[in-house]
Backbone as a ProteinNet text record, in pm:
[ID]
protein_1_A
[PRIMARY]
MRNVGIILADMFGQMFNEPKTVHEYFCEGCNNLVKVQVLPILGGPNKGKLEEFKIGCKCQDKALALEIEKNVELLRKERFFRYFNQNSLMNEDIKNATFENYEPTTNLQVDVKDFCMAYAEKFSLEKDPPKNLLIYGDTGIGKTHLAVSILKAVIEKEYSGLFISLPLLLTFIKNTYSKYDESGLTVVDILTKMKEIDLLVLDDLGAEAGSNHDIQKIFELLDSRLGKPTIYTTNLNYEQFIAMFGKRNTSRLLKNTIIIKLDGADYRKKDVNLEEWH
[TERTIARY]
96.7	-0.2	88.8	51.7	130.9	116.5	236.7	225.7	111.8	34.4	-64.4	1.5	113	177.6	224.7	255	306.2	173	66.3	-67.1	-108.6	-116.3	-134.8	-44.4	87.5	168.7	152.7	100.7	74.2	-50.6	-161.7	-286.6	-249.6	-195.2	-155.4	-53.4	45.3	113.1	56.7	-45.1	-142.6	-227.3	-284.3	-371.6	-288.6	-164.7	-84.5	13.9	-14.5	73.4	101.3	210.8	216.2	176.3	90.4	52.9	155.7	146.9	268.3	212.1	309.3	298.8	319.8	231	255.6	262.6	205.9	236.3	207.5	280.7	260.4	246.7	176.5	150.7	95	114.4	53.5	-79.5	-183.6	-318	-335.6	-406.1	-425.5	-517.6	-601.9	-712.1	-661.7	-574.5	-542.6	-384	-301	-168.7	-93.7	-168.4	-71.1	-13.5	86	158.1	50.5	2.9	-89.8	-21.9	-24.3	22.1	-88.3	-67.4	-164.5	-100.9	-166.8	-136.9	-229.3	-170.2	-268.2	-238.7	-346.4	-335.5	-425.2	-387.3	-478.7	-598.4	-708.3	-848.8	-796.2	-842	-833	-920.2	-1057.8	-1150.9	-1267.1	-1354.2	-1476	-1439.2	-1527.5	-1522	-1399.2	-1368.2	-1257.2	-1127.9	-1112.2	-993	-856.2	-771.6	-646.4	-617.7	-742.4	-729.3	-682.1	-605.3	-540.5	-669.7	-661.7	-765.1	-668.7	-721.1	-633.6	-691	-623.8	-656.9	-558.3	-613.6	-522.2	-498.3	-382	-341.8	-283.4	-331.6	-289.1	-363.8	-457.8	-563.1	-654.4	-656	-743.2	-869.4	-880.5	-1006.6	-1150.3	-1154.7	-1284.5	-1309.3	-1199.3	-1210.2	-1232.3	-1171.3	-1199.6	-1347	-1385.1	-1522.5	-1620.6	-1593.4	-1692.5	-1683.1	-1569.4	-1562.6	-1636.1	-1634.9	-1703.2	-1861.7	-1882.7	-2029.2	-2077.9	-2003.9	-2045.3	-2052.3	-1961.9	-1967.5	-2070.6	-2106.6	-2235.6	-2355.4	-2362.2	-2501.9	-2497.9	-2391.8	-2383.9	-2425.4	-2385.9	-2428.8	-2570.2	-2631.7	-2779.7	-2845.1	-2793.9	-2876.8	-2887.9	-2769.2	-2750	-2861.1	-2855.2	-2957.4	-3090.1	-3126.8	-3262.8	-3294.3	-3189.3	-3231.2	-3266.2	-3195.8	-3226	-3346.4	-3395.6	-3501.3	-3620.8	-3620.1	-3709.5	-3741.1	-3636.5	-3635.9	-3728.2	-3689.2	-3763.3	-3910.9	-3935.2	-4079.2	-4164.2	-4104.7	-4169.5	-4187.4	-4117.7	-4104.2	-4153.3	-4161.6	-4209.1	-4344.9	-4378.2	-4519.4	-4537.3	-4618.6	-4626.5	-4735.2	-4790.7	-4920.8	-4883.4	-4977.6	-4939.4	-4908.6	-4966.2	-4939	-4793.8	-4718.5	-4572.9	-4477.5	-4507.6	-4410.5	-4324.4	-4372.2	-4301.2	-4211.1	-4206.5	-4144.4	-3995.9	-3939.2	-3784	-3744.4	-3628.9	-3582.7	-3622.1	-3615.4	-3657.2	-3783.8	-3879.9	-4020.1	-4083.8	-3995.1	-4024.1	-4011.8	-4117.4	-4126.9	-4149.4	-4028.4	-4037.9	-4104.9	-4172.8	-4242.8	-4189.8	-4083.6	-4001.4	-3842.9	-3771.7	-3643.2	-3598.2	-3671.3	-3631.9	-3647.9	-3755.1	-3784.8	-3658.6	-3616.6	-3493.6	-3399.8	-3358.2	-3254.2	-3270	-3391.4	-3416	-3378.4	-3429.7	-3418.8	-3256.5	-3193.2	-3027.7	-2972.2	-3021.7	-2961.7	-2987	-3102	-3149.3	-3051.1	-3044.2	-2963	-2830.1	-2769.2	-2632.4	-2623.4	-2719.5	-2709.3	-2712	-2805.7	-2785.9	-2663.7	-2608.9	-2474.2	-2351	-2363.6	-2255.3	-2283.7	-2394.8	-2409.6	-2331.3	-2278.6	-2184.7	-2179.6	-2171.3	-2155.3	-2024.4	-1920.7	-1790.6	-1718.2	-1734.1	-1656.8	-1751.9	-1779.3	-1881.3	-2023.2	-2104.5	-2258.1	-2318.6	-2385.1	-2456.5	-2545.5	-2585.3	-2680.1	-2824.6	-2905.5	-3048.4	-3101.3	-3210.4	-3283.7	-3437.3	-3478.1	-3597.3	-3658.7	-3750.9	-3812	-3951.1	-3980.2	-4109.6	-4174.7	-4310.4	-4368.4	-4511.1	-4589.9	-4721.1	-4740.6	-4850.3	-4882.2	-4887	-4851.6	-4860.1	-4731.3	-4625.3	-4521	-4409.2	-4410.6	-4314.1	-4217.8	-4260	-4177.3	-4157.4	-4261.2	-4261.4	-4173.6	-4215.3	-4169.7	-3999.6	-3962.2	-3817.9	-3755.1	-3811.4	-3761.6	-3751.2	-3847.9	-3860.7	-3761.6	-3721.2	-3637	-3475.8	-3449.5	-3323.5	-3316	-3402.3	-3405.7	-3369.8	-3434.6	-3411.9	-3279.6	-3213	-3090.4	-2980.5	-3009.8	-2912.5	-2924.2	-3043.2	-3051.4	-2983.1	-2978.7	-2908.6	-2746.4	-2699.6	-2562	-2533.5	-2638.9	-2631.5	-2632.7	-2715	-2745.5	-2892	-2931.2	-3058.7	-3140	-3264.6	-3366.8	-3489.7	-3567.7	-3712.3	-3789.8	-3910	-3985.4	-4106.8	-4115.9	-4232.3	-4312.9	-4449.5	-4540.5	-4594.1	-4580.8	-4594.3	-4746.1	-4839.9	-4989.6	-5003.1	-4956.5	-4985.2	-4932.5	-4798	-4747.8	-4843.3	-4890.8	-4961.6	-5091.3	-5153	-5270.2	-5252.6	-5139.3	-5097.4	-5068.2	-5007.6	-4979.9	-5091.7	-5216.8	-5328.5	-5381.2	-5339.3	-5369.3	-5231.5	-5177.5	-5036.6	-5029.4	-5132.6	-5133.3	-5172	-5209.7	-5247	-5107.7	-5148.8	-5023.8	-5060.4	-4949.7	-4964.6	-4990.2	-5120.4	-5152.6	-5130.4	-5075.3	-5042.4	-4906.5	-4823.2	-4687.1	-4655.6	-4743	-4742.2	-4651.2	-4613.1	-4526.3	-4591	-4527.3	-4581.5	-4536.8	-4593.7	-4524.9	-4374.4	-4343.8	-4221.5	-4124.4	-4158.9	-4079.1	-4053.2	-4147.4	-4127.3	-4044.8	-4060.4	-3990.7	-3848.6	-3813.8	-3680.1	-3606.6	-3686.5	-3622.7	-3589	-3667.2	-3661.5	-3531.3	-3500.1	-3385	-3275.2	-3247	-3138.7	-3098.8	-3201	-3194.6	-3085.4	-3013.7	-2918.2	-2966.5	-3071.6	-3133.8	-3294.4	-3342.2	-3487.1	-3551.7	-3681.4	-3739.2	-3880.6	-3897.2	-4025.7	-4110	-4206.3	-4290.1	-4398.6	-4442.4	-4563.2	-4600.8	-4476.9	-4496.9	-4590.6	-4688.8	-4782.7	-4929.4	-4921.1	-5053.8	-5151	-5104.7	-5209.6	-5144.1	-5231.2	-5164.9	-5177.4	-5072.5	-5076.4	-5082.4	-5084.3	-5081.3	-4944.4	-4930.9	-4802.8	-4714.9	-4763.5	-4678.1	-4606.4	-4715.9	-4655.9	-4552	-4583.2	-4488.4	-4367.6	-4355.2	-4237	-4171.8	-4227.5	-4145.2	-4099.5	-4151.2	-4091.8	-3965.2	-3977.3	-3864.8	-3738.7	-3770.1	-3668	-3590.6	-3669	-3620.4	-3532.8	-3584.9	-3476.1	-3364.9	-3361.8	-3231.7	-3140.1	-3194.9	-3105	-3051.3	-3076.3	-3021.3	-2857.2	-2812.1	-2661.1	-2597.6	-2630.9	-2557.2	-2613.9	-2700.3	-2744.6	-2866.7	-2857.2	-2942.3	-3082.7	-3171.3	-3307.7	-3340.4	-3437.6	-3504.2	-3666	-3689.1	-3816.8	-3894.2	-4040.7	-4112	-4235.8	-4259.7	-4385.2	-4436.3	-4576	-4630.6	-4649	-4588.2	-4609.4	-4488.8	-4535.2	-4403.2	-4345.8	-4249.5	-4197.3	-4273.4	-4359	-4441.8	-4543.5	-4590.1	-4701.1	-4634.1	-4517.2	-4449.4	-4422.4	-4382.4	-4367.3	-4496.1	-4609.6	-4740.3	-4777.5	-4734.2	-4786.9	-4693	-4553.7	-4455.7	-4378.3	-4382	-4320.9	-4174.6	-4122.5	-3993.9	-3886.8	-3893	-3776.6	-3772.2	-3887.3	-3884	-3851.5	-3882.2	-3846.7	-3697	-3631.2	-3494.5	-3419.3	-3454.9	-3407.7	-3402.1	-3520.5	-3516.3	-3430.7	-3429.5	-3327	-3189.8	-3132.8	-2994	-2929.5	-2820.8	-2747.2	-2848.3	-2928.6	-3030.1	-3014.3	-3034.4	-3053.9	-3188.7	-3231.2	-3383.8	-3392.9	-3504.8	-3500.7	-3659.3	-3663.3	-3814.9	-3833.9	-3945	-3990.7	-4131.3	-4133.1	-4259.9	-4255.7	-4358.5	-4350.4	-4286.8	-4267.6	-4212.7	-4064	-4033	-3916.9	-3846.3	-3721.6	-3648.6	-3521.5	-3498.5	-3363.4	-3310.8	-3188.6	-3133.6	-3017.8	-3018.3	-2913.7	-2906.7	-2788.2	-2766.5	-2880.9	-2893.5	-3015.7	-2996	-3120.1	-3134.5	-3271.2	-3337.6	-3476	-3537.9	-3480.9	-3529.1	-3590.1	-3513.3	-3540.8	-3667.3	-3735.5	-3829.2	-3948.6	-4049.7	-4171.7	-4265
-120.2	17.6	114.9	238.8	341.9	435.8	487.5	583.1	688.4	724.6	824	955.4	984.1	1102.1	1130.8	1016.7	1008.8	1045	978.2	994.7	1143.4	1197.8	1326.1	1435.5	1389.7	1485.5	1460.1	1365	1350.2	1424.6	1427	1479.9	1632.9	1704.4	1838.7	1866.2	1785.6	1809	1838.4	1745.5	1768.7	1888.6	1916	2030.1	2161.5	2165.6	2290.6	2279	2214.8	2207.3	2353	2376.9	2509.9	2492.6	2595.9	2588.1	2592.2	2526.3	2511.4	2599.6	2688	2782.8	2702.7	2680.7	2618	2707	2835.7	2921.5	3067.2	3153.2	3313.5	3382.6	3468.5	3561.3	3707.5	3795.9	3929.6	3936.5	3976.2	3977.7	4112.5	4072.4	4179.5	4275.4	4236.4	4326.8	4438.3	4393.4	4460.3	4493.6	4409.6	4434.2	4386.1	4307.2	4264.8	4130.5	4083.6	3950.7	3853	3737.9	3656.5	3507.3	3467.9	3321	3231.8	3120.4	3017.8	2894	2879.5	2784	2671.1	2544.4	2448.4	2375	2325.6	2259.3	2129.2	2026	1915.8	1936	1870.3	1880.4	1762	1818.3	1733.2	1632.2	1645.5	1531.8	1545.1	1454.1	1447.8	1351.4	1342.5	1254.9	1285.9	1421.4	1464.6	1460.5	1400.9	1419.5	1380.6	1456.3	1424.9	1486.2	1535.1	1604.6	1759.1	1789.2	1951.1	2038.3	2138.4	2251.7	2376.2	2433.6	2540.4	2682.9	2779.2	2913.1	3003.2	3143	3254.7	3340.9	3395.7	3482.5	3621.8	3727.9	3866.4	3911.5	3861.3	3925.7	4021.3	4145.4	4240.5	4271.4	4204.5	4231.2	4231.6	4117.6	4105.3	4229.9	4285.2	4390.5	4520.5	4532.9	4644.4	4641.1	4519	4506	4534.1	4492.8	4533.9	4686.9	4743.8	4871.4	4948.8	4899.5	4978.5	4961.4	4843.7	4814.4	4900.5	4934.9	5001.1	5139.3	5179.5	5325.7	5350.4	5251.8	5266	5282.7	5187.7	5195.1	5334.6	5388.7	5522.6	5616	5623.2	5715.2	5694	5574.4	5554.9	5612.5	5605.4	5653.9	5816	5877.8	6006.1	6067.1	5998.3	6036.3	6019.6	5907.8	5883.3	6004.3	6051.5	6156.6	6284.7	6297.4	6435.8	6438.8	6321.8	6283.7	6282.1	6241.3	6241.8	6389	6462.7	6613.2	6670.6	6645	6689.8	6673	6548.4	6505	6544.8	6565.6	6608.1	6737.7	6846.2	6987.8	7051.5	6998.7	7060	7087.7	7192.2	7241.9	7218.9	7097.7	7067.7	6974.3	6978.5	6907.7	6770.3	6666.1	6531.1	6489.5	6567.6	6513	6538.4	6593.2	6636.4	6563.4	6490.8	6434.9	6332.8	6268.8	6161.1	6199.6	6332.3	6394.7	6357.2	6320.5	6303.9	6332.6	6344.4	6351.2	6250.3	6118.9	6004.7	5996.8	6061.7	6050.6	6182	6288.7	6412.7	6371.5	6384.8	6357.1	6492.6	6536.9	6660.4	6636.9	6722.8	6692.8	6742.9	6854.7	6911	6904.6	6928.5	6930.2	7047.7	7152.9	7262.8	7214	7155.3	7108.2	7003.8	6925.2	6841.8	6917.2	7027.4	7119.8	7170.7	7206.1	7265.9	7142.8	7043.1	6914.9	6872.6	6882.3	6876.8	6997.4	7111.5	7217.4	7196.6	7158.3	7132.7	7022.1	6931.6	6794.5	6851.7	6924.9	6970.5	7054.2	7143.1	7221.8	7153.5	7042.7	6955.1	6890.2	6835	6752	6840.7	6969.1	7052.8	7121.9	7106.7	7177.1	7148.5	7244.1	7263.8	7369.5	7377.6	7477.9	7496.8	7416	7405.8	7539.6	7581.6	7716.7	7823.8	7865.1	7926.2	7897.8	7940.4	7884.3	7902.1	7799.5	7802.1	7944.4	7982.5	8084.3	8029.4	8153.8	8098.2	8064.6	8010.1	7972.1	8043.3	8110.2	8150.7	8071.3	7985.3	7920.6	7968.2	8041.2	8095	8042.2	8038.6	7989.1	7940.1	7904.9	7873.2	7739.4	7723.6	7596.5	7457.4	7362.7	7229.4	7193.6	7258.9	7219.3	7163.7	7167.9	7098	7181.1	7313.1	7382.2	7336.9	7294.5	7242.4	7096.5	7033.9	6895.9	6893.8	6998.2	7002.4	7060.3	7158.6	7212.6	7119	7022.9	6906	6818.6	6790.8	6678.4	6742.1	6863.8	6932.3	6923.6	6940.3	6942.6	6782.2	6677.8	6560.1	6526.1	6542.8	6519.4	6578.4	6683.8	6776.4	6715.8	6676.1	6583.5	6459.9	6400.1	6275.9	6297.4	6421.2	6461.5	6488.2	6470.4	6503.2	6636.9	6699.5	6842.6	6863.3	6956.1	6951.9	7054.7	6998.2	7084.7	7075	7201.5	7195.4	7253.7	7210.2	7266.2	7338.1	7467.2	7536.6	7604.2	7544	7612.5	7740.5	7846	7982.9	7986.5	7953.7	7951.5	7883.1	7758.1	7692.4	7769.1	7809.5	7889.6	8030.9	8098.4	8211.9	8156.8	8060.3	8010.3	7962.4	7910.5	7872.7	7980.2	8105.8	8211.5	8292.9	8278.7	8356.2	8313	8209.1	8169.9	8142.1	8222.7	8204.5	8093.2	8093.9	7985.8	7834	7811.8	7682	7606.6	7473.1	7376	7327.6	7308.8	7231.4	7093.7	7040.7	6907.7	6832.5	6708.8	6632.2	6634	6729.4	6758.6	6818.4	6911.2	6980.4	7110.9	7125.1	7242.4	7379.8	7481.1	7620.9	7712.4	7824.5	7917.6	7964.2	7979.9	8009.9	7894.9	7785.4	7657.1	7643.5	7676.5	7662.1	7772.3	7886.4	8015.5	8002.2	7926.6	7924.5	7833.4	7709	7607.1	7674.4	7742	7822.5	7897.9	7969.2	8026.3	7954	7837.5	7769.5	7658.7	7629.3	7501.7	7528.9	7424	7442.8	7501.8	7423	7467.6	7473	7588.7	7607.9	7619.8	7542.6	7567.4	7660.2	7774.8	7853.8	7841.9	7758.9	7743.7	7830.3	7840.5	7908.8	8052.8	8145.4	8289.7	8340.7	8416.9	8492.4	8423.6	8278.3	8215.9	8262.4	8319	8377.8	8484.4	8585.6	8714.1	8725.5	8736.2	8754.8	8891.1	8926.5	9064.6	9122.6	9254.8	9307.9	9285	9273	9227.7	9096.4	8990.6	8849.1	8836.3	8904.7	8914.5	8961.3	9082.8	9146.1	9054.9	8978.4	8892.7	8783.7	8716.9	8622	8674.5	8797.6	8851.7	8877.4	8925.4	8948	8834.5	8690.6	8583.1	8522.6	8566.3	8512.5	8585.7	8727.5	8803.2	8738	8677.5	8645.6	8497.3	8440.3	8307.1	8320	8420.1	8425.6	8341.5	8376.4	8301	8169.3	8115.5	7985.9	8010.8	7894.1	7923	7902.2	7966.8	7944.5	7903.7	7824	7796.3	7866.6	7945.2	8002.9	7940.4	7915.6	7901.7	7994.4	8044	8119.3	8140.1	8156.6	8163.8	8318.7	8412.8	8563	8592.8	8684.7	8745.2	8867.2	8945.4	9032.3	9157.1	9194.8	9307.1	9265.1	9134.3	9094.9	9063.2	9031.8	9002.4	9135.5	9225.1	9353.3	9414	9377.6	9449.5	9373	9245.3	9169.6	9195.6	9181.1	9205.3	9329.6	9426.2	9540	9545.7	9661.6	9657.4	9619.1	9671.1	9652.6	9489.2	9423.5	9289.7	9199.6	9249.6	9185.9	9191.5	9319.4	9335.3	9260.7	9215.7	9145.6	9002.3	8966.8	8815.5	8796.2	8882	8873.1	8866.7	8911.9	8931	8775.7	8772.8	8649.3	8536.9	8578.6	8463.9	8447.2	8314.8	8274.3	8269.5	8339.5	8313.9	8214.2	8143.2	8033.7	8033.8	8050.7	8060.7	7908.3	7837.5	7718.9	7710.3	7664	7652.1	7550.3	7547	7434.3	7493.8	7625.5	7660	7734.1	7763.7	7855.8	7817.8	7834.5	7817.8	7883.9	7965.4	8035.5	8040.4	8037.8	8053.9	8151.7	8245.5	8356.7	8388.2	8474.9	8558.3	8639.5	8720.3	8814.5	8908.5	8901.6	9003.1	9024.8	9126.7	9156.3	9153.9	9195.2	9177.2	9039.4	8923.3	8787.3	8737.9	8825.9	8790.7	8877.4	8817.1	8907.2	8824.9
-1.7	4.3	0.6	-94.1	-103.1	24	58	179.6	164.9	263.1	266.7	224.9	269.7	245.3	105.3	25.8	-105.7	-192.4	-140.4	-220.7	-222.8	-93.1	-110.3	-179.8	-173.2	-254	-387.7	-437.8	-578.6	-604.3	-523.7	-552.4	-552.9	-464.6	-444.6	-556.4	-612.6	-720.5	-862.6	-873	-996.3	-973.2	-854.9	-845.6	-876.3	-831.8	-855	-950.5	-1053.3	-1180.6	-1252.8	-1280.1	-1339.6	-1489.4	-1543.9	-1676.6	-1770.7	-1883.9	-1990.5	-2097.9	-2140.3	-2252.2	-2379.1	-2480.8	-2607.7	-2715.3	-2713.1	-2804.4	-2764.6	-2835.3	-2809	-2957.4	-2935.3	-3046.8	-3013.8	-3128.5	-3080.3	-3140.3	-3049.9	-3105.7	-3183.5	-3296.1	-3380	-3349.5	-3262.7	-3186	-3080.2	-2992	-2866.8	-2876.5	-2976.3	-2986.5	-2871.4	-2781.7	-2667.3	-2689.9	-2619.3	-2635.1	-2571.7	-2646.4	-2587.9	-2567.1	-2458.9	-2427.2	-2417.9	-2508.5	-2518.3	-2426.5	-2320.4	-2239.5	-2193	-2163.4	-2126.2	-1975.1	-1924.3	-1803	-1807.9	-1749.8	-1740.2	-1643.4	-1695	-1627.1	-1513.7	-1381.9	-1254.3	-1245.7	-1269.5	-1245.3	-1347.7	-1315	-1400.5	-1533.5	-1616	-1732.8	-1833.1	-1817	-1904	-1830.3	-1730.2	-1631.2	-1731	-1702.1	-1777.1	-1921.3	-1971.6	-2096.1	-2064.1	-2176.4	-2159	-2202	-2119.2	-2138.2	-2177.3	-2285.7	-2346.2	-2300	-2272.6	-2239.7	-2286.3	-2289.7	-2343.4	-2227	-2212.7	-2099.3	-2181.7	-2151.7	-2192	-2289.2	-2352.1	-2453.6	-2391.9	-2429.9	-2376.4	-2469.1	-2554.3	-2639.6	-2581.6	-2502.5	-2429.6	-2324.2	-2256.5	-2169	-2268.2	-2381.2	-2451	-2508.8	-2546.1	-2588.2	-2478.7	-2374.2	-2239.2	-2216.9	-2229	-2211.4	-2303.6	-2449.3	-2539	-2523.8	-2484.8	-2450.6	-2341.9	-2238.8	-2136.5	-2170.1	-2266.2	-2285.1	-2398.3	-2489.3	-2562.2	-2488.2	-2387.8	-2298.3	-2227.6	-2188.2	-2109.5	-2211	-2338.7	-2441	-2468	-2470.4	-2503	-2387.7	-2259.3	-2154.1	-2163.2	-2194.1	-2199	-2312.9	-2428	-2533.6	-2484.8	-2414	-2372.1	-2275.1	-2184.1	-2094	-2169.2	-2273.7	-2365.4	-2441.7	-2494.2	-2549.2	-2444.9	-2352.2	-2237.8	-2204.9	-2187.3	-2157.7	-2270.8	-2392.9	-2495.8	-2513.4	-2484.5	-2490.7	-2367.8	-2248	-2127.8	-2125	-2183.4	-2178.9	-2290.7	-2420.2	-2544.7	-2528	-2588.9	-2624.5	-2773	-2792.1	-2957.5	-2950.2	-3096.9	-3130.8	-3142.6	-3117.5	-3135.3	-3275.5	-3368.2	-3508.6	-3553.4	-3482.7	-3534.7	-3457.9	-3348.2	-3248	-3321.2	-3418.3	-3485.1	-3615.4	-3634.9	-3751.6	-3746.1	-3857.4	-3871.8	-4039.5	-4046.7	-4174.1	-4257	-4204.3	-4289	-4335.7	-4270.2	-4308.4	-4373.1	-4374.6	-4460.3	-4607.8	-4690.6	-4824.1	-4908.6	-4959.1	-5047.9	-5169.6	-5231.7	-5355.3	-5484	-5450.5	-5565.3	-5538.3	-5638	-5613.6	-5503.9	-5526.5	-5442	-5292.4	-5265.2	-5135.3	-5082.5	-5185.6	-5149.3	-5113.8	-5178.7	-5142.4	-4993	-4955.8	-4820.2	-4727.8	-4760.8	-4670.9	-4638.8	-4767.5	-4754.8	-4678.7	-4683.2	-4618.7	-4467.2	-4432.9	-4285.5	-4213.1	-4302.6	-4262	-4243.7	-4318.9	-4313.5	-4178.7	-4165	-4039.3	-3925.3	-3904.8	-3789	-3761.9	-3878.6	-3894.5	-3837.5	-3862.6	-3836.6	-3701.6	-3639.9	-3522.6	-3398.7	-3349.8	-3243.7	-3161.9	-3026.9	-2934.9	-2902.8	-2944.6	-2902.9	-2938.8	-3057.3	-3103	-3131.7	-3263.5	-3306.5	-3289.2	-3223.4	-3239.6	-3371.7	-3403.9	-3529.6	-3539	-3655.2	-3676	-3648.3	-3631.2	-3614	-3742.6	-3761.5	-3884.5	-3880.3	-3988.3	-3979.5	-4127.6	-4097.7	-4222.7	-4242.7	-4356.6	-4374.5	-4499.5	-4520.1	-4635.6	-4609.2	-4709.3	-4692.1	-4590.6	-4541.4	-4463.1	-4528.1	-4467	-4510.7	-4610.9	-4623.7	-4701.1	-4627.6	-4477	-4415.1	-4329.3	-4291	-4215.9	-4078	-4021	-3869.8	-3896	-3982.7	-3985.3	-3987.6	-4061.9	-4074.9	-3964.1	-3902.8	-3780.9	-3669.9	-3657	-3548.9	-3590.4	-3709.1	-3774.3	-3733.6	-3747	-3705.8	-3562	-3472.7	-3344.4	-3294.6	-3338.4	-3304.2	-3339.8	-3469.6	-3494	-3416	-3371.4	-3268.6	-3123.5	-3079.6	-2965	-2972.8	-3080.9	-3100.7	-3071.4	-3090.1	-3072.3	-2908.5	-2833.2	-2698.4	-2675.2	-2741.4	-2701.7	-2649.8	-2546.9	-2520.8	-2600	-2618.3	-2717.4	-2668.2	-2719.1	-2692.2	-2823	-2826.3	-2946.7	-2865.8	-2917.9	-2843.3	-2937.8	-2962.9	-3037.2	-2973.6	-3053.2	-2990.6	-2960.8	-3039.3	-3015.6	-2883.5	-2867.2	-2741.9	-2619.9	-2644.2	-2518.8	-2497.1	-2589.2	-2560.1	-2506.7	-2542.3	-2481.5	-2344	-2318.9	-2180.5	-2099.6	-2148.6	-2074.3	-2019.7	-2087.9	-2063.1	-1924.9	-1865	-1721.3	-1660.4	-1612.8	-1537.2	-1442.5	-1366.9	-1271.7	-1308.5	-1438.1	-1490.7	-1495.4	-1518.6	-1549	-1683.9	-1759	-1897.7	-1888.5	-1942.1	-1939.2	-1808.6	-1821.2	-1698.2	-1655.9	-1730	-1696.6	-1582.9	-1535.4	-1427.9	-1442.2	-1564.6	-1600.5	-1568.7	-1518.1	-1508.7	-1631.2	-1654.8	-1742.2	-1716.6	-1585	-1542.8	-1571.3	-1545.7	-1560.2	-1735	-1824.6	-1963.8	-2010.6	-1960.5	-1990.4	-1952.5	-1857.3	-1790.9	-1884	-1910.8	-1990.8	-2137.2	-2186.4	-2320.2	-2339.6	-2214.2	-2194.7	-2187.2	-2118.5	-2094.4	-2203.7	-2274.2	-2361.1	-2475.2	-2517.9	-2616.8	-2772.5	-2798.3	-2940.4	-2903.1	-2937.6	-2904.1	-3064.3	-3091.4	-3188.8	-3160.7	-3208.5	-3172.6	-3309.1	-3294.9	-3415.7	-3431	-3562.2	-3568.4	-3536.3	-3549	-3509.2	-3588.2	-3528.5	-3610.5	-3631.7	-3595.1	-3600	-3505.2	-3399.5	-3295.9	-3227.9	-3215.5	-3143.3	-3004.7	-2932.5	-2784.1	-2763.8	-2623.8	-2572.2	-2594.6	-2590.6	-2615.6	-2509.1	-2389.6	-2271.1	-2293.6	-2341.5	-2339.8	-2462.2	-2577	-2681.3	-2633.8	-2558.8	-2529.5	-2436.9	-2333.5	-2253.3	-2333.2	-2443.6	-2504.9	-2587.8	-2669.1	-2721.3	-2633.4	-2513.8	-2427.4	-2390.1	-2366.7	-2339.2	-2442.4	-2566.5	-2675	-2693.1	-2654.3	-2641.5	-2534.2	-2427.9	-2326.1	-2336	-2454.6	-2472.7	-2505.6	-2523.7	-2512	-2601.1	-2743.1	-2831.8	-2882.7	-2796.8	-2827.9	-2946.1	-3047.7	-3172.2	-3144.6	-3235.1	-3222.3	-3372	-3382.2	-3503.4	-3528.7	-3609.2	-3612.4	-3740.5	-3729.7	-3853.5	-3837.7	-3962.1	-3965.9	-4103.8	-4112.4	-4232.5	-4297.1	-4213.8	-4239.8	-4331.5	-4406.4	-4502.9	-4412.2	-4458.8	-4376.3	-4334.4	-4415.3	-4374.7	-4275.8	-4287.3	-4196.6	-4054.8	-4063.5	-3944.3	-3855.2	-3932.7	-3870	-3810.8	-3895.7	-3846.8	-3713.8	-3695.4	-3582	-3470.5	-3486.7	-3381.8	-3370.4	-3460.1	-3441.7	-3510.2	-3545.8	-3623.4	-3526.2	-3407.1	-3316.5	-3271.4	-3251.2	-3227.6	-3362.5	-3453.2	-3596.3	-3616.6	-3594.7	-3615.5	-3508.2	-3387.7	-3284.3	-3333.5	-3393.3	-3425.4	-3532	-3622.4	-3743.7	-3729.5	-3599.4	-3566.6	-3597.8	-3668.6	-3689	-3724	-3812.4	-3859.9	-4015.1	-4050.1	-4191	-4222.3	-4339.9	-4380.2	-4468.6	-4467.3	-4574.5	-4620.9	-4746	-4790.3	-4854.6	-4805.9	-4838	-4898.8	-5032.9	-5089.6	-5200.7	-5271.4	-5375.7	-5509	-5527.2	-5632	-5629.6	-5496	-5482	-5350.3	-5356.6	-5221	-5228.4	-5137.5	-5126.7	-4974	-4940.9	-4824.3	-4818	-4752.9	-4741.2	-4598.7	-4584.4	-4453.5	-4459.5	-4354.3	-4350.9	-4464.8	-4532.4	-4643.4	-4640.9	-4601.9	-4600.5	-4745.2	-4848.9	-4983.4	-5010.3	-4943	-4974.5	-4893.2	-4801.6	-4716.4	-4778.1	-4839.8	-4900.4	-4895.9
[MASK]
++++++++++++++++++++++++++++++++++++++++++++++++++++++++++++++++++++++++++++++++++++++++++++++++++++++++++++++++++++++++++++++++++++++++++++++++++++++++++++++++++++++++++++++++++++++++++++++++++++++++++++++++++++++++++++++++++++++++++++++++++++++++++++++++++++++++++++++++++++++

């Protein structure tokens, strides 16, 4: 009979065998030196067979880190979109608007869409802030659709954004102490968010006349956005806009603004040039 001490020594010797390196190479994924090592399986049906494993490869670590980074980015985007959905004042029929489902009916409307997509793609507050946009033209040709599409594309880049329908805002302001829908937002809440947001869309200027006091407050708020861009849409021409909002407010709105005319027959985009707004 074998000595118990010898048997135990054999068992522990097998358990603590040093792994044997059978191959080395540089991983193309992580550029690390990888050692392919083998160890015998100590028990079970595969006892004695050599099990192969790799030491030094960081590809799985990098993949995990990338996955975590991707999930964090998605969470940030979800937070920005949740903010947009919870705080915007917009009609239900425009909430699903994107560049993908905007359907231009003329080549000129294709040009408008391309310009808006380029604006969103280049949007950055890191250096020089983008200019404001004023999109004007008849109803039903996609001004609001394109404005929402720009806003969503910018939010995808992890900037904050709000869409505010001016008619809805003015209706809301009529009762300062009311709350907007089930959201619980007050007028002060919305005006504060409009001031602080990275990109604001102010839709349908001129569709509803507010009091001079309300209009003045809104334009003062726009002045206070400190270089942050705003996109405006309106059905009014220049003379109609002045008649509703006054020369001073119109001049303030046009500062650092690109005017875009959108309709089924014509399209132009230029830096501020009042001759182009008619």
